[in-house]
PLY file of the C-alpha trace (Angstrom):
ply
format ascii 1.0
element vertex 81
property float x
property float y
property float z
element edge 80
property int vertex1
property int vertex2
end_header
19.09 -22.40 2.33
18.46 -18.66 1.79
15.25 -17.10 3.07
13.03 -16.19 0.13
9.93 -15.32 2.18
9.98 -11.73 0.87
10.26 -12.77 -2.79
7.48 -13.54 -5.24
8.46 -15.49 -8.35
6.69 -13.92 -11.33
6.17 -16.35 -14.22
4.69 -15.06 -17.51
3.10 -17.88 -19.50
1.43 -18.80 -22.74
0.37 -22.41 -23.30
2.75 -23.87 -20.70
0.53 -26.63 -19.28
3.20 -29.28 -19.89
5.91 -27.47 -17.92
4.42 -24.96 -15.44
3.94 -27.46 -12.62
7.56 -28.57 -12.78
8.81 -24.99 -12.92
6.88 -24.06 -9.77
7.98 -27.25 -8.01
11.63 -26.56 -8.89
11.46 -23.03 -7.47
9.73 -24.35 -4.34
12.53 -26.92 -3.90
14.99 -24.01 -3.84
13.06 -22.35 -1.00
10.69 -19.96 -2.77
7.16 -19.85 -1.38
5.22 -17.24 -3.37
4.38 -17.56 -7.08
2.45 -15.32 -9.43
1.64 -16.75 -12.85
0.54 -14.18 -15.42
-1.04 -15.90 -18.36
-1.37 -14.44 -21.84
-4.65 -16.18 -22.71
-3.40 -19.76 -23.00
-5.56 -22.24 -24.83
-4.60 -25.02 -22.43
-4.81 -25.61 -18.66
-1.78 -23.51 -17.70
-3.58 -21.44 -15.04
-5.36 -24.40 -13.48
-2.17 -26.43 -13.22
-0.30 -23.46 -11.75
-3.00 -23.12 -9.08
-2.78 -26.86 -8.32
0.91 -26.30 -7.60
0.21 -23.42 -5.23
0.58 -20.37 -7.44
-1.72 -17.40 -7.79
-2.60 -17.39 -11.48
-4.41 -14.76 -13.51
-5.09 -13.94 -17.12
-3.81 -10.60 -18.34
-5.22 -8.48 -21.13
-2.03 -6.45 -21.44
-0.20 -6.89 -24.73
3.32 -8.25 -24.46
5.12 -10.23 -21.80
6.82 -7.14 -20.36
3.59 -5.21 -19.85
1.84 -8.24 -18.36
4.74 -8.80 -15.96
4.94 -5.15 -14.92
1.23 -4.94 -14.16
1.25 -8.23 -12.28
4.25 -7.29 -10.16
2.27 -4.35 -8.76
-0.28 -6.82 -7.35
2.28 -8.84 -5.41
2.04 -8.75 -1.62
5.77 -9.42 -1.17
8.42 -6.67 -1.15
10.26 -8.20 -4.11
8.76 -9.69 -7.23
0 1
1 2
2 3
3 4
4 5
5 6
6 7
7 8
8 9
9 10
10 11
11 12
12 13
13 14
14 15
15 16
16 17
17 18
18 19
19 20
20 21
21 22
22 23
23 24
24 25
25 26
26 27
27 28
28 29
29 30
30 31
31 32
32 33
33 34
34 35
35 36
36 37
37 38
38 39
39 40
40 41
41 42
42 43
43 44
44 45
45 46
46 47
47 48
48 49
49 50
50 51
51 52
52 53
53 54
54 55
55 56
56 57
57 58
58 59
59 60
60 61
61 62
62 63
63 64
64 65
65 66
66 67
67 68
68 69
69 70
70 71
71 72
72 73
73 74
74 75
75 76
76 77
77 78
78 79
79 80
């Protein structure tokens, strides 16, 4: 299995409570260890579920998925996000 210790998986979300846990678990099964969920003000429990599955999760005020992702990637502590 490849070493993904230097990689952070960035996941932009909006109302993904039903799927976010499985997405994180699937990435973890492939060897990824670091996850950053950037939420666009979901009305469900997306952030809480992401945290339960080991991700850092935050709400972003930036408009648009691209802007939210770009801002969030600058907060990552891994070399690659």
